[in-house]
Each structure stands twice: as C-alpha cells, then as structure tokens.
N, C-alpha and C positions, 0 to 999 in steps of 0.2 A: 876568472873573475866571479861568477856565481858561486863557484867552489869555495872561495873565500869568505863571502858573505855568509854563505850556509854554514862554514865551519865556525865564523864569529858566533852566529846565532845558536849554534849546537853546542858550542863550547859555554856560551852563556847560559844557556838552560842547565847544562850539567853542573857549572860552577855555582848558579844559583840554588841548585837543589842540595848543595854540600852545605853543611851547618858550619864548618870553619872557614873564617876568612883567611884567604891567602896573604902571604906576606907582600909587603908593598915592592913592586919592581925598581930597579935602579933606573929605568928609562920610562918611568911611568909619565904618561901625558897628562898635563895638568887638567881637572875638571871641566874648565871653561872651554878648553882647547878641545877636550874630547866631545863636547857637547856641539862645537861648531864642527866636527868632522862628522859625527854621526847625522847631524843635519845636512850635510852635503851629501852623504852616503843616502839618505831618504829620499833626497831630491834626485840623485841619480837614478835611484830605483824606480821612482815615479815615472821618470822620462822614460827610462828603458822599458818599462811594462806599457806607456802609452804610446810611445813612439819611437821604438828602439832604432829605427833607419836615421833618427836624427843624430844620434850619438856616433854612428857609422860614418854619415856623411862628413860629421864634423871632427872624425877621428878622435873622440873623447873616449878614453879609458879610464876607469875608475882609479885603479892603483897609480897611473901616471897623474891624475888630476890631483889626488891626495898628496902624494909624493911632492910634487910641485908646488902646492899651496902650502902644506903644513910641514914639509920636511920630514916626514915620517913613513916608514915602510908598513906593509901590511902585518908583519911580525911583531913590531910596536904596537900597533892598533890592537893586534889580537891579545896580546899580554895584558895591555891597559884594560882592555875590555873585560878580560877575565876577573881582574882585579876589582874593577868596579862592581861586577856582577856577584861578586862573592858576597857583596853586602847587598841584600835584596832591597831593603827599605831606601838604601841610598841610591841604589840603580833606579828605583821608581821616581825619585827626586829628579836624577840625572836626566831620565826621558820625558820628564813633565817639562824640563827646560828644553829638550829637543822639540817637544810639539808646541811649545810658546815660541820657539824660534822659526818653526814652519809656518804657524799662523801670522807671524809677522812678516815673513817674507812673501806670503801670499797677497796680505793687504799691500805691501810695496808693489807686488807686481800688478795688482788690480789698479793702483794708483797711475803707475805708468801706462799701461794699457788704456785706461781712459784718459791721459794726457795726450797719447800719440793717435788714438783713434777716436776720441770723443765719445766712445761707447763705454758705459758702465758696466762691469761685468756682472753677471747675473748674482753670483753668490757673494758680491761685496758685501761687507759689514761696515 
C-alpha cells in the first residue's frame, strides 16, 4: 500500500522533472475524477497517520476503497498521475483543486460534528 503511494509520488517527481510532456494515455482518468481520487488518497493517508488502527478495525484498504468507489486500479491511477505530473503548471492547478476539496470536506465535517455533538470544532472557519 505505502509502496504504491511512494511509487506514485516518486514517479510524479521524476516525470515532473522531465521537460517533455508524455503522450496522453488511452485510459486517462478525467481531471475532475483524478482530483476526487487524490483527495480520497490524502484523507486516507491522514487517517493512516493519525489513527492507523481505525483503518485496520474497519478493514479499509486504500486500493480496494479506490477501486470500489471509482472503478480504477493502481496502474491506471499511476499512469494518469504520471501524465498529469508531466505538465508541472497543470499539476499545480490540479493539486490546488485537491486542497480546495480537502478544505471543503473539512468544513462539512466540522458542521456535522457541531450538529451531532453541539460542540463547534476549534479550527472551524
């Protein structure tokens, strides 16, 4: 699992350093779907870093979760990620959308926490 994510990150870095953009893959994940996938990967990694037992207890595995939700496998994600990373400026814009998604989901979670507990999260904006 971690090896796949490390590989994706490493390949992104290597491809981003290459000045030539790669050819568009046949099975390219559309940008908006890629943003959603990368958002979910970031959330998964945050939970894994904060409370890895939660994932184990609930039997949540990243590859299975992504495949079931988006119907794509690690190879398709890797190929699409390499393609998007080959355009550094475009990749920055893509990741800006991921960060926006994360911020929006954080706000939604804060609202839900406040609704269910009556306590406003400390960092709610």
